[in-house]
C-alpha positions in Angstrom: -18.1 -1.8 -23.9 -16.3 -4.0 -21.3 -16.4 -3.3 -17.6 -12.6 -3.4 -17.6 -12.5 -0.4 -19.9 -14.9 1.6 -17.7 -12.7 0.7 -14.6 -9.6 1.8 -16.5 -11.3 5.1 -17.3 -12.3 5.6 -13.7 -8.7 4.8 -12.6 -7.4 7.5 -15.0 -9.9 9.9 -13.6 -8.7 9.0 -10.1 -5.2 9.7 -11.3 -6.2 13.3 -12.2 -6.3 12.9 -16.0 -9.6 14.6 -16.0 -9.9 18.2 -14.7 -13.4 18.1 -13.3 -15.9 15.7 -11.8 -18.3 16.8 -14.6 -15.8 15.6 -17.2 -15.5 12.3 -15.5 -19.3 11.9 -15.4 -19.6 12.8 -19.1 -17.0 10.2 -20.0 -18.6 7.6 -17.8 -22.1 8.4 -19.2 -20.7 8.0 -22.8 -19.2 4.6 -22.0 -22.2 3.4 -20.0 -24.5 4.2 -23.0 -22.3 2.2 -25.3 -22.5 -0.8 -22.9 -26.3 -1.1 -23.5 
């Protein structure tokens, strides 16, 4: 997983596309685990 994709996901989260911080964290954790 590329860092740019994680940054794009975080930008979407900042734009309000995710309803809760918990959802954002879940998506980030999923992407972070793929980066390993």
